[in-house]
Each structure stands twice: as structure tokens, then as C-alpha cells.
N, CA, C and O of each residue as an XYZ file, in Angstrom:
880
protein
N      46.092    101.085     -9.336
C      45.480    101.981     -8.344
C      44.691    101.161     -7.311
O      44.132    100.108     -7.620
N      44.666    101.667     -6.106
C      43.938    101.017     -5.023
C      42.855    101.963     -4.521
O      43.104    103.154     -4.337
N      41.654    101.435     -4.301
C      40.559    102.232     -3.778
C      40.529    102.129     -2.255
O      40.474    101.037     -1.690
N      40.567    103.285     -1.612
C      40.490    103.357     -0.154
C      39.368    104.317      0.219
O      38.845    105.038     -0.631
N      39.008    104.320      1.490
C      37.922    105.181      1.959
C      38.528    106.340      2.751
O      39.093    106.143      3.827
N      38.403    107.540      2.205
C      38.959    108.728      2.845
C      37.894    109.418      3.686
O      36.787    109.679      3.215
N      38.245    109.712      4.942
C      37.387    110.485      5.833
C      37.992    111.886      5.943
O      38.842    112.115      6.804
N      37.574    112.828      5.094
C      38.130    114.189      5.185
C      37.662    114.857      6.476
O      36.504    114.693      6.859
N      38.520    115.592      7.144
C      38.110    116.209      8.411
C      37.093    117.324      8.247
O      36.400    117.671      9.203
N      36.989    117.898      7.039
C      36.111    119.047      6.838
C      34.961    118.754      5.882
O      34.377    119.677      5.315
N      34.628    117.469      5.698
C      33.501    117.100      4.846
C      32.499    116.282      5.648
O      32.818    115.763      6.718
N      31.273    116.172      5.113
C      30.196    115.533      5.866
C      30.130    114.023      5.702
O      29.384    113.367      6.429
N      30.875    113.457      4.783
C      30.791    112.012      4.552
C      32.114    111.491      4.007
O      32.843    112.222      3.336
N      32.424    110.240      4.289
C      33.619    109.643      3.684
C      33.387    109.396      2.205
O      32.243    109.306      1.757
N      34.460    109.288      1.451
C      34.333    109.017      0.021
C      35.472    108.114     -0.440
O      36.569    108.120      0.118
N      35.175    107.351     -1.465
C      36.166    106.442     -2.035
C      37.112    107.239     -2.928
O      36.668    107.994     -3.793
N      38.399    107.071     -2.720
C      39.409    107.720     -3.557
C      40.402    106.656     -4.016
O      40.488    105.575     -3.434
N      41.133    106.974     -5.047
C      42.154    106.062     -5.555
C      43.540    106.571     -5.166
O      43.817    107.769     -5.206
N      44.389    105.642     -4.793
C      45.780    105.973     -4.496
C      46.677    104.995     -5.234
O      46.276    103.864     -5.510
N      47.874    105.419     -5.550
C      48.770    104.580     -6.332
C      49.151    103.327     -5.567
O      49.390    103.367     -4.360
N      49.205    102.215     -6.284
C      49.575    100.929     -5.701
C      50.504    100.224     -6.675
O      50.069     99.762     -7.730
N      51.772    100.140     -6.328
C      52.736     99.439     -7.165
C      52.769     97.967     -6.768
O      52.749     97.631     -5.584
N      52.821     97.097     -7.768
C      52.783     95.656     -7.529
C      54.099     95.038     -7.968
O      54.551     95.233     -9.097
N      54.706     94.288     -7.053
C      55.945     93.579     -7.344
C      55.688     92.082     -7.223
O      54.982     91.632     -6.321
N      56.270     91.322     -8.141
C      56.149     89.870     -8.104
C      57.524     89.259     -8.254
O      58.265     89.604     -9.174
N      57.868     88.352     -7.355
C      59.137     87.631     -7.442
C      58.825     86.142     -7.383
O      58.559     85.600     -6.311
N      58.857     85.489     -8.528
C      58.465     84.091     -8.602
C      59.426     83.187     -7.841
O      59.017     82.147     -7.325
N      60.702     83.570     -7.764
C      61.675     82.722     -7.087
C      61.530     82.795     -5.568
O      61.591     81.778     -4.878
N      61.338     84.014     -5.060
C      61.322     84.192     -3.613
C      59.959     83.908     -3.019
O      59.857     83.199     -2.018
N      58.917     84.443     -3.613
C      57.581     84.361     -3.028
C      56.645     83.432     -3.778
O      55.426     83.546     -3.643
N      57.182     82.528     -4.555
C      56.364     81.611     -5.334
C      55.307     82.350     -6.154
O      54.168     81.899     -6.280
N      55.704     83.480     -6.701
C      54.792     84.247     -7.530
C      53.871     85.152     -6.745
O      53.037     85.835     -7.341
N      53.992     85.183     -5.415
C      53.128     86.022     -4.600
C      53.444     87.491     -4.842
O      54.586     87.852     -5.124
N      52.424     88.335     -4.729
C      52.590     89.759     -4.996
C      52.919     90.533     -3.725
O      52.518     90.157     -2.624
N      53.650     91.610     -3.906
C      53.889     92.585     -2.851
C      53.362     93.928     -3.334
O      53.755     94.406     -4.399
N      52.479     94.534     -2.558
C      51.870     95.808     -2.933
C      52.524     96.946     -2.157
O      52.750     96.844     -0.951
N      52.821     98.018     -2.859
C      53.408     99.202     -2.233
C      52.433    100.375     -2.364
O      52.151    100.835     -3.471
N      51.926    100.849     -1.239
C      51.050    102.021     -1.223
C      51.609    103.024     -0.221
O      52.351    102.661      0.692
N      51.246    104.274     -0.403
C      51.751    105.327      0.474
C      50.564    106.112      1.040
O      50.311    107.257      0.663
N      49.854    105.465      1.947
C      48.673    106.068      2.555
C      49.033    107.298      3.382
O      48.342    108.316      3.338
N      50.120    107.189      4.131
C      50.471    108.260      5.059
C      50.845    109.556      4.379
O      50.238    110.596      4.635
N      51.845    109.500      3.511
C      52.355    110.734      2.919
C      51.410    111.336      1.892
O      51.444    112.545      1.665
N      50.567    110.520      1.266
C      49.675    111.054      0.237
C      48.310    111.475      0.773
O      47.694    112.393      0.232
N      47.828    110.817      1.831
C      46.469    111.088      2.299
C      46.389    111.580      3.744
O      45.473    112.326      4.093
N      47.330    111.173      4.579
C      47.272    111.550      5.991
C      48.199    112.705      6.343
O      48.051    113.320      7.399
N      49.143    113.000      5.476
C      50.076    114.077      5.755
C      51.133    113.733      6.781
O      51.647    114.621      7.461
N      51.468    112.456      6.904
C      52.490    112.021      7.843
C      53.182    110.788      7.293
O      52.584    110.024      6.534
N      54.434    110.589      7.669
C      55.145    109.383      7.242
C      55.039    108.268      8.273
O      55.396    107.124      7.991
N      54.549    108.596      9.465
C      54.351    107.587     10.508
C      52.861    107.340     10.671
O      52.112    108.238     11.056
N      52.440    106.131     10.379
C      51.015    105.802     10.313
C      50.664    104.767     11.378
O      51.427    103.834     11.632
N      49.513    104.944     11.987
C      48.965    103.963     12.924
C      47.632    103.483     12.369
O      46.891    104.262     11.771
N      47.323    102.205     12.564
C      46.058    101.660     12.063
C      45.499    100.668     13.068
O      46.244    100.001     13.786
N      44.174    100.582     13.106
C      43.495     99.607     13.957
C      42.555     98.785     13.089
O      42.013     99.303     12.112
N      42.348     97.509     13.426
C      41.418     96.683     12.651
C      39.977     97.093     12.905
O      39.607     97.491     14.010
N      39.181     96.987     11.859
C      37.752     97.292     11.935
C      36.979     96.027     11.565
O      37.057     95.555     10.431
N      36.238     95.483     12.520
C      35.451     94.294     12.240
C      36.294     93.032     12.180
O      37.509     93.077     12.374
N      35.643     91.906     11.910
C      36.340     90.614     11.888
C      37.042     90.360     10.562
O      36.847     91.088      9.589
N      37.853     89.326     10.543
C      38.473     88.864      9.299
C      37.387     88.285      8.401
O      36.511     87.555      8.865
N      37.449     88.613      7.120
C      36.433     88.169      6.165
C      37.084     87.369      5.051
O      38.276     87.511      4.777
N      36.279     86.524      4.412
C      36.731     85.747      3.268
C      35.923     86.177      2.054
O      34.692     86.182      2.089
N      36.614     86.536      0.986
C      35.933     86.986     -0.227
C      35.715     85.810     -1.161
O      36.580     84.944     -1.294
N      34.568     85.781     -1.799
C      34.233     84.690     -2.708
C      34.749     85.001     -4.104
O      33.969     85.196     -5.036
N      36.078     85.046     -4.240
C      36.644     85.391     -5.538
C      37.562     84.299     -6.076
O      38.381     84.556     -6.957
N      37.432     83.101     -5.561
C      38.244     81.993     -6.060
C      37.343     80.867     -6.526
O      36.133     80.899     -6.301
N      37.920     79.886     -7.166
C      37.137     78.814     -7.767
C      36.378     78.001     -6.730
O      35.315     77.459     -7.034
N      36.899     77.907     -5.517
C      36.208     77.136     -4.484
C      35.302     78.008     -3.613
O      34.762     77.545     -2.608
N      35.140     79.278     -4.009
C      34.219     80.153     -3.298
C      34.786     80.789     -2.049
O      34.063     81.460     -1.313
N      36.057     80.592     -1.803
C      36.669     81.177     -0.620
C      38.001     81.796     -0.988
O      38.975     81.089     -1.246
N      38.041     83.123     -1.012
C      39.272     83.818     -1.358
C      40.152     83.995     -0.140
O      39.826     83.494      0.936
N      41.265     84.699     -0.288
C      42.166     84.916      0.842
C      41.507     85.766      1.921
O      40.703     86.641      1.599
N      41.824     85.535      3.183
C      41.233     86.327      4.266
C      41.710     87.770      4.214
O      42.888     88.039      3.975
N      40.790     88.689      4.439
C      41.119     90.116      4.459
C      40.444     90.768      5.658
O      39.563     90.190      6.294
N      40.882     91.990      5.946
C      40.284     92.717      7.068
C      40.343     94.208      6.792
O      41.285     94.703      6.173
N      39.328     94.915      7.258
C      39.318     96.367      7.148
C      40.189     96.977      8.243
O      40.265     96.462      9.359
N      40.843     98.086      7.898
C      41.672     98.815      8.861
C      41.394    100.308      8.728
O      41.058    100.801      7.650
N      41.539    101.010      9.834
C      41.416    102.465      9.846
C      42.785    103.050     10.173
O      43.340    102.787     11.239
N      43.325    103.844      9.252
C      44.650    104.446      9.424
C      44.506    105.910      9.818
O      43.584    106.599      9.379
N      45.440    106.377     10.659
C      45.373    107.757     11.145
C      46.753    108.196     11.628
O      47.679    107.392     11.737
N      46.862    109.471     11.910
C      48.076    110.048     12.475
C      47.892    110.114     13.985
O      47.127    110.940     14.483
N      48.589    109.249     14.717
C      48.401    109.172     16.168
C      48.894    110.420     16.884
O      48.462    110.697     18.003
N      49.785    111.175     16.263
C      50.372    112.335     16.940
C      49.392    113.492     17.103
O      49.643    114.404     17.890
N      48.284    113.467     16.374
C      47.330    114.574     16.479
C      46.030    114.148     17.148
O      45.061    114.907     17.150
N      45.996    112.931     17.722
C      44.804    112.469     18.419
C      44.892    112.868     19.892
O      45.944    113.285     20.377
N      43.775    112.734     20.584
C      43.765    113.026     22.015
C      43.089    114.342     22.344
O      42.971    115.215     21.485
N      42.640    114.490     23.596
C      41.864    115.678     23.999
C      42.657    116.974     23.990
O      42.065    118.051     23.916
N      43.978    116.899     24.063
C      44.778    118.127     24.086
C      45.184    118.591     22.692
O      45.853    119.614     22.545
N      44.780    117.842     21.669
C      45.157    118.205     20.307
C      44.407    119.454     19.852
O      43.246    119.660     20.205
N      45.076    120.267     19.078
C      44.451    121.473     18.535
C      43.775    121.220     17.192
O      43.145    122.116     16.630
N      43.907    119.995     16.680
C      43.289    119.663     15.398
C      41.775    119.544     15.551
O      41.300    119.057     16.577
N      41.010    119.979     14.554
C      39.549    119.860     14.639
C      39.104    118.405     14.547
O      39.811    117.554     14.007
N      37.923    118.140     15.085
C      37.361    116.797     14.993
C      37.067    116.450     13.540
O      36.772    117.324     12.724
N      37.151    115.167     13.234
C      36.872    114.704     11.882
C      35.359    114.675     11.669
O      34.660    113.837     12.239
N      34.870    115.584     10.855
C      33.430    115.737     10.660
C      32.823    114.538      9.944
O      31.710    114.123     10.267
N      33.542    113.978      8.977
C      33.013    112.830      8.236
C      32.810    111.637      9.156
O      31.826    110.910      9.022
N      33.745    111.427     10.102
C      33.598    110.323     11.053
C      32.442    110.575     12.007
O      31.712    109.646     12.354
N      32.267    111.822     12.434
C      31.177    112.148     13.345
C      29.818    111.917     12.704
O      28.890    111.453     13.366
N      29.694    112.238     11.418
C      28.395    112.172     10.758
C      27.882    110.737     10.602
O      26.673    110.520     10.525
N      28.790    109.760     10.557
C      28.324    108.376     10.379
C      28.297    107.623     11.706
O      28.046    106.419     11.733
N      28.555    108.328     12.805
C      28.512    107.702     14.126
C      27.590    108.506     15.027
O      26.830    109.354     14.560
N      27.664    108.233     16.309
C      26.850    108.983     17.265
C      27.522    110.320     17.523
O      28.204    110.502     18.532
N      27.322    111.256     16.600
C      28.097    112.494     16.644
C      27.744    113.408     17.815
O      28.457    114.378     18.075
N      26.653    113.112     18.525
C      26.332    113.963     19.661
C      27.253    113.672     20.852
O      27.575    114.576     21.623
N      27.675    112.411     21.000
C      28.591    112.038     22.066
C      29.605    111.033     21.522
O      29.500    109.840     21.806
N      30.572    111.490     20.754
C      31.528    110.561     20.153
C      32.373    109.867     21.213
O      32.892    110.506     22.129
N      32.505    108.541     21.073
C      33.307    107.789     22.031
C      34.785    108.097     21.854
O      35.509    108.296     22.830
N      35.229    108.134     20.604
C      36.615    108.494     20.317
C      36.606    109.725     19.414
O      36.172    109.628     18.266
N      37.059    110.847     19.882
C      37.051    112.075     19.072
C      38.184    112.070     18.050
O      39.255    112.625     18.301
N      37.950    111.449     16.909
C      38.979    111.348     15.879
C      39.300    112.720     15.305
O      38.408    113.542     15.092
N      40.572    112.955     15.059
C      41.017    114.241     14.534
C      41.873    114.037     13.287
O      42.559    113.028     13.128
N      41.801    115.043     12.406
C      42.574    114.949     11.175
C      41.969    113.951     10.202
O      40.942    113.344     10.505
N      42.581    113.771      9.047
C      42.061    112.818      8.066
C      42.208    111.384      8.546
O      43.124    111.059      9.301
N      41.296    110.530      8.101
C      41.334    109.095      8.375
C      41.250    108.365      7.043
O      40.651    108.868      6.093
N      41.844    107.185      6.972
C      41.813    106.392      5.744
C      41.435    104.956      6.087
O      42.074    104.316      6.922
N      40.396    104.463      5.438
C      40.003    103.072      5.596
C      40.534    102.247      4.435
O      40.390    102.630      3.274
N      41.145    101.118      4.751
C      41.657    100.243      3.699
C      41.411     98.791      4.080
O      41.105     98.482      5.231
N      41.546     97.913      3.107
C      41.395     96.476      3.353
C      42.705     95.782      3.009
O      43.256     95.986      1.927
N      43.203     94.962      3.929
C      44.479     94.272      3.739
C      44.295     92.773      3.878
O      43.420     92.300      4.604
N      45.130     92.042      3.174
C      45.131     90.592      3.300
C      45.718     90.196      4.650
O      46.698     90.780      5.113
N      45.103     89.192      5.272
C      45.583     88.713      6.564
C      46.426     87.449      6.392
O      46.200     86.669      5.466
N      47.394     87.248      7.284
C      47.833     88.179      8.320
C      48.751     89.250      7.750
O      49.586     88.968      6.890
N      48.598     90.467      8.226
C      49.354     91.582      7.660
C      50.841     91.489      7.960
O      51.647     92.129      7.284
N      51.220     90.696      8.971
C      52.639     90.582      9.302
C      53.405     89.749      8.287
O      54.631     89.834      8.217
N      52.697     88.944      7.500
C      53.385     88.123      6.505
C      52.987     88.473      5.081
O      53.670     88.072      4.139
N      51.905     89.205      4.904
C      51.467     89.608      3.569
C      51.480     91.130      3.478
O      51.275     91.836      4.465
N      51.723     91.604      2.280
C      51.630     93.043      2.028
C      50.776     93.205      0.781
O      51.264     93.604     -0.276
N      49.500     92.889      0.921
C      48.574     92.928     -0.203
C      47.298     93.641      0.222
O      46.880     93.576      1.378
N      46.688     94.326     -0.747
C      45.522     95.135     -0.444
C      44.406     94.866     -1.441
O      44.644     94.460     -2.579
N      43.183     95.102     -0.982
C      41.983     94.902     -1.787
C      41.186     96.199     -1.761
O      41.173     96.903     -0.752
N      40.525     96.514     -2.863
C      39.717     97.737     -2.929
C      38.618     97.741     -1.870
O      38.060     96.697     -1.532
N      38.319     98.915     -1.359
C      37.127     99.112     -0.541
C      36.133     99.920     -1.360
O      36.490    100.507     -2.382
N      34.884     99.946     -0.906
C      33.852    100.664     -1.640
C      32.802    101.220     -0.703
O      32.922    101.076      0.513
N      31.764    101.860     -1.253
C      30.701    102.424     -0.416
C      30.038    101.381      0.480
O      29.520    101.716      1.545
N      30.053    100.113      0.050
C      29.429     99.066      0.857
C      30.153     98.839      2.184
O      29.606     98.210      3.090
N      31.376     99.348      2.301
C      32.146     99.158      3.534
C      31.922    100.267      4.557
O      32.406    100.169      5.685
N      31.200    101.315      4.185
C      30.986    102.439      5.104
C      30.275    101.975      6.374
O      30.610    102.421      7.472
N      29.294    101.080      6.229
C      28.541    100.609      7.398
C      29.452     99.910      8.398
O      29.300    100.086      9.607
N      30.401     99.115      7.898
C      31.333     98.423      8.795
C      32.218     99.420      9.536
O      32.502     99.241     10.720
N      32.652    100.467      8.842
C      33.460    101.488      9.507
C      32.634    102.259     10.536
O      33.144    102.614     11.599
N      31.364    102.518     10.227
C      30.502    103.205     11.189
C      30.353    102.377     12.459
O      30.409    102.913     13.566
N      30.161    101.065     12.298
C      30.055    100.177     13.458
C      31.351    100.176     14.259
O      31.334    100.224     15.489
N      32.473    100.121     13.550
C      33.760    100.125     14.233
C      34.034    101.422     14.967
O      34.563    101.407     16.079
N      33.682    102.542     14.358
C      33.907    103.838     14.993
C      33.005    104.037     16.208
O      33.356    104.766     17.135
N      31.838    103.385     16.199
C      30.914    103.492     17.324
C      31.266    102.549     18.471
O      30.777    102.719     19.588
N      32.106    101.561     18.200
C      32.409    100.544     19.204
C      33.159    101.143     20.390
O      34.034    101.993     20.229
N      32.796    100.683     21.579
C      33.487    101.116     22.788
C      34.538    100.105     23.240
O      35.236    100.329     24.228
N      34.647     99.015     22.529
C      35.659     98.013     22.869
C      37.034     98.496     22.416
O      37.142     99.121     21.361
N      38.079     98.223     23.180
C      39.426     98.633     22.754
C      39.847     97.843     21.527
O      39.475     96.677     21.398
N      40.602     98.436     20.634
C      41.079     97.700     19.455
C      41.905     96.495     19.887
O      42.654     96.585     20.860
N      41.785     95.363     19.184
C      42.569     94.177     19.561
C      44.063     94.391     19.423
O      44.846     93.793     20.161
N      44.464     95.231     18.493
C      45.882     95.554     18.338
C      46.027     96.802     17.478
O      45.089     97.232     16.806
N      47.208     97.362     17.518
C      47.556     98.523     16.705
C      48.682     98.141     15.759
O      49.553     97.340     16.097
N      48.651     98.727     14.573
C      49.767     98.608     13.640
C      50.400     99.985     13.494
O      49.697    100.987     13.360
N      51.708    100.031     13.519
C      52.420    101.293     13.328
C      53.556    101.074     12.351
O      54.307    100.107     12.478
N      53.689    101.955     11.385
C      54.784    101.842     10.432
C      55.208    103.223      9.959
O      54.456    104.195     10.037
N      56.428    103.274      9.471
C      56.956    104.510      8.897
C      57.193    104.292      7.415
O      57.897    103.363      7.020
N      56.610    105.137      6.609
C      56.789    105.024      5.164
C      58.149    105.582      4.767
O      58.502    106.707      5.119
N      58.898    104.786      4.036
C      60.213    105.228      3.593
C      60.094    106.056      2.325
O      59.121    105.917      1.584
N      61.066    106.913      2.068
C      61.082    107.656      0.800
C      61.086    106.689     -0.376
O      61.608    105.580     -0.259
N      60.512    107.093     -1.513
C      60.409    106.187     -2.663
C      61.734    105.578     -3.090
O      61.766    104.429     -3.531
N      62.840    106.329     -2.967
C      64.108    105.789     -3.435
C      64.652    104.694     -2.524
O      65.595    103.994     -2.895
N      64.058    104.537     -1.316
C      64.502    103.484     -0.418
C      63.649    102.225     -0.530
O      64.023    101.174     -0.009
N      62.508    102.323     -1.204
C      61.610    101.179     -1.298
C      62.258    100.033     -2.052
O      62.230     98.894     -1.586
N      62.851    100.321     -3.226
C      63.484     99.269     -4.010
C      64.635     98.645     -3.240
O      64.830     97.431     -3.285
N      65.400     99.470     -2.533
C      66.510     98.947     -1.732
C      65.999     97.973     -0.676
O      66.630     96.947     -0.421
N      64.865     98.285     -0.065
C      64.278     97.408      0.939
C      63.869     96.078      0.332
O      64.096     95.025      0.928
N      63.264     96.121     -0.855
C      62.823     94.891     -1.507
C      64.021     94.028     -1.883
O      64.000     92.813     -1.685
N      65.068     94.654     -2.427
C      66.271     93.908     -2.794
C      66.887     93.244     -1.568
O      67.305     92.088     -1.638
N      66.948     93.955     -0.454
C      67.509     93.386      0.763
C      66.687     92.200      1.244
O      67.246     91.206      1.708
N      65.363     92.295      1.138
C      64.510     91.181      1.548
C      64.760     89.954      0.682
O      64.805     88.831      1.184
N      64.923     90.176     -0.630
C      65.212     89.072     -1.541
C      66.542     88.419     -1.175
O      66.651     87.192     -1.157
N      67.554     89.238     -0.884
C      68.867     88.697     -0.534
C      68.810     87.903      0.767
O      69.443     86.853      0.877
N      68.063     88.390      1.748
C      67.945     87.683      3.013
C      67.281     86.327      2.832
O      67.709     85.339      3.430
N      66.240     86.274      2.012
C      65.562     85.006      1.788
C      66.453     84.041      1.019
O      66.455     82.843      1.300
N      67.213     84.552      0.047
C      68.137     83.695     -0.698
C      69.218     83.146      0.224
O      69.578     81.973      0.127
N      69.736     83.983      1.116
C      70.743     83.545      2.069
C      70.182     82.485      3.004
O      70.868     81.520      3.342
N      68.936     82.667      3.421
C      68.294     81.688      4.290
C      68.151     80.345      3.588
O      68.401     79.301      4.190
N      67.745     80.363      2.307
C      67.604     79.105      1.568
C      68.950     78.412      1.398
O      69.036     77.189      1.509
N      70.005     79.186      1.130
C      71.334     78.595      0.974
C      71.797     77.943      2.272
O      72.404     76.872      2.254
N      71.508     78.590      3.395
C      71.904     78.029      4.682
C      71.162     76.735      4.964
O      71.753     75.775      5.459
N      69.862     76.697      4.652
C      69.082     75.481      4.851
C      69.610     74.350      3.980
O      69.720     73.211      4.435
N      69.937     74.661      2.730
C      70.467     73.633      1.833
C      71.808     73.120      2.329
O      72.098     71.928      2.222
N      72.626     74.009      2.868
C      73.930     73.611      3.388
C      73.789     72.677      4.579
O      74.515     71.689      4.684
N      72.857     72.986      5.478
C      72.643     72.118      6.632
C      72.088     70.774      6.205
O      72.435     69.747      6.789
N      71.225     70.765      5.188
C      70.659     69.506      4.709
C      71.736     68.594      4.136
O      71.609     67.370      4.189
N      72.795     69.187      3.590
C      73.901     68.392      3.046
C      74.907     68.005      4.123
O      75.922     67.370      3.835
N      74.619     68.394      5.375
C      75.531     68.068      6.452
C      76.751     68.946      6.499
O      77.773     68.569      7.073
N      76.653     70.131      5.892
C      77.779     71.052      5.857
C      77.314     72.407      6.373
O      77.050     73.318      5.587
N      77.215     72.541      7.691
C      76.680     73.794      8.257
C      77.669     74.937      8.161
O      78.129     75.456      9.178
N      77.999     75.332      6.932
C      78.977     76.404      6.764
C      78.419     77.742      7.215
O      79.164     78.672      7.525
N      77.101     77.822      7.245
C      76.479     79.064      7.698
C      75.166     78.709      8.356
O      74.184     78.419      7.673
N      75.142     78.728      9.662
C      73.939     78.365     10.399
C      73.364     79.611     11.048
O      73.829     80.051     12.099
N      72.343     80.177     10.408
C      71.752     81.417     10.915
C      70.828     81.180     12.089
O      70.484     82.119     12.806
N      70.421     79.933     12.298
C      69.405     79.671     13.313
C      69.954     79.701     14.726
O      69.181     79.807     15.678
N      71.302     79.608     14.896
C      71.860     79.523     16.238
C      71.972     80.884     16.904
O      71.522     81.070     18.035
N      72.568     81.823     16.206
C      72.829     83.119     16.815
C      71.967     84.230     16.251
O      71.931     85.334     16.794
N      71.269     83.936     15.154
C      70.457     84.969     14.517
C      69.123     84.368     14.129
O      69.021     83.169     13.871
N      68.115     85.197     14.089
C      66.813     84.789     13.581
C      66.687     85.340     12.183
O      66.371     86.515     11.995
N      66.938     84.474     11.178
C      66.972     84.977      9.813
C      65.611     85.419      9.320
O      65.513     86.080      8.287
N      64.562     85.067     10.038
C      63.227     85.455      9.594
C      62.685     86.645     10.370
O      61.564     87.087     10.115
N      63.452     87.167     11.305
C      62.924     88.242     12.147
C      62.514     89.439     11.313
O      61.430     89.989     11.505
N      63.371     89.847     10.388
C      63.050     91.000      9.562
C      61.889     90.740      8.641
O      61.179     91.665      8.246
N      61.686     89.446      8.286
C      60.602     89.123      7.374
C      59.271     89.082      8.096
O      58.220     89.270      7.483
N      59.313     88.835      9.412
C      58.066     88.762     10.146
C      57.582     90.132     10.595
O      56.437     90.273     11.026
N      58.434     91.138     10.500
C      57.997     92.479     10.853
C      56.950     92.949      9.864
O      57.039     92.687      8.665
N      55.962     93.643     10.386
C      54.938     94.173      9.495
C      55.553     95.209      8.581
O      56.202     96.144      9.050
N      55.355     95.055      7.272
C      55.940     95.988      6.325
C      54.840     96.563      5.434
O      53.976     95.839      4.939
N      54.894     97.862      5.245
C      53.940     98.547      4.387
C      54.652     99.735      3.776
O      55.346    100.481      4.467
N      54.473     99.907      2.462
C      55.152    100.972      1.740
C      56.651    100.904      1.951
O      57.309    101.931      2.120
N      57.187     99.701      1.940
C      58.613     99.518      2.087
C      59.127     99.840      3.466
O      60.331    100.024      3.648
N      58.239     99.911      4.448
C      58.672    100.310      5.780
C      58.444     99.190      6.769
O      57.520     98.391      6.615
N      59.277     99.134      7.773
C      59.046     98.185      8.843
C      58.168     98.827      9.885
O      58.136    100.050     10.021
N      57.451     97.993     10.626
C      56.576     98.520     11.652
C      56.381     97.511     12.748
O      57.020     96.458     12.752
N      55.505     97.821     13.679
C      55.282     96.956     14.815
C      53.804     96.712     15.000
O      52.963     97.494     14.556
N      53.502     95.609     15.666
C      52.145     95.286     16.047
C      52.062     95.350     17.559
O      52.841     94.690     18.247
N      51.139     96.127     18.085
C      50.980     96.281     19.521
C      49.615     95.776     19.922
O      48.602     96.193     19.359
N      49.580     94.872     20.902
C      48.316     94.340     21.379
C      47.706     95.298     22.381
O      48.385     95.798     23.278
N      46.411     95.549     22.216
C      45.720     96.487     23.098
C      45.191     95.762     24.316
O      44.846     94.583     24.241
N      45.126     96.459     25.433
C      44.541     95.910     26.651
C      43.372     96.779     27.066
O      43.389     97.993     26.868
N      42.363     96.159     27.639
C      41.163     96.886     28.049
C      41.481     97.841     29.184
O      42.315     97.563     30.045
N      40.813     98.944     29.162
C      41.008     99.954     30.207
C      39.774    100.043     31.089
O      39.742    100.838     32.028
């Protein structure tokens, strides 16, 4: 289970909730690195298409022997289709209560979910629990008038497609290794680097078995 911070639209404060988190490990492909599968959108936001913005700077957790764990960052996930002044959805009361609710800079609507992900999210799909201690960081982020540095958008695939996605990723990486070994032996029987980018699919941001995009924000 993964702990995330839920901002219910009809409650006065955010609260920590648990959501299912499946962990996959492939020692051959990822050198034992883990892949986490969570479904924030369909279980908590009511949508399969999720948008998220970073909250605060990248942080290092002191959970390793040398006192510096992997870099992580807080993110706020939401349904972009119901945001904006023309939306009929009510304002998120929990977000208003921890910010300047008299004149909100961004009128968030619908449920919001705060989570922490390992950086960079385009190459890792790992998550860390959040807790009540993170509410202050989200309040600061929600109050900020600076444009988000970038947006993440992804579509959560149905559960029966998640395993298929993982298998395909494993096959692509195995094919890439075979091609590299072939070129090293001077036998370029399959050279993916000339006409194809064999890592393109791997560099796409993936969450809950879904591919997504990273969009850089510009100041307005």
C-alpha cells in the first residue's frame, strides 16, 4: 500500500489515505530496480487521464547508509478536464482551507491527490509515502503564484493491460541489449540506432502502466 494525501472537495482538510501499490522487480532488466504500479486516477480522482504538477524542490531522504537516499519530489495530481473558471465543479474546500481561501490564486476543483515520486519520473516509476508533515509543503505550493515548471500527463490503462505493457518493456530492453552485443562483435545484424530510437518508449513517463508526456510550463 502507498500513502498519499487526498484533498476531498467537500471536506475541510486533506487527509492521508492508502491506495494499492503493486511492486514488480526484474533483476535481469533493471538490475533489481523496482517498478511501482498505482492507480491514482481511477481510484481517487475519478478519471483515467491524470495531470500532475511538482510541488516544491527535489528532496533527498536520509534513508541510506551514507545519509542520502534517492531524490524524490512531491506532486499534486488532478483532473485537468474539470479545472478552469467555466467548470461547473465546486471548488475544492480542503485546498482552500490550507491556503489563502479568501482570494485563491488557482481555484482548484474536484478531488486532488498529493504523492511523492522518485526523480527523475521519466526514468523511474517509484513512489514514497507522504504524511501529515507534507501538508505544509502542499499549502506553500498551492499558494504559489509562479507557474509550474512542468506538467505530467498520463492515461491509466486497464489492469489487464498493465502486465502486457511490462512484458513489452522487458522485450524491448532485451532486444536493445542483443543489438548492442551484436554491434560489439562487429556483426550489425540489427542496428536499432540508425532508423529507430530503441529507448524512446522507455524514456516516456510511465505511471500505472501508462505512457504519458512531460510539458514544460512558460510564464504568463
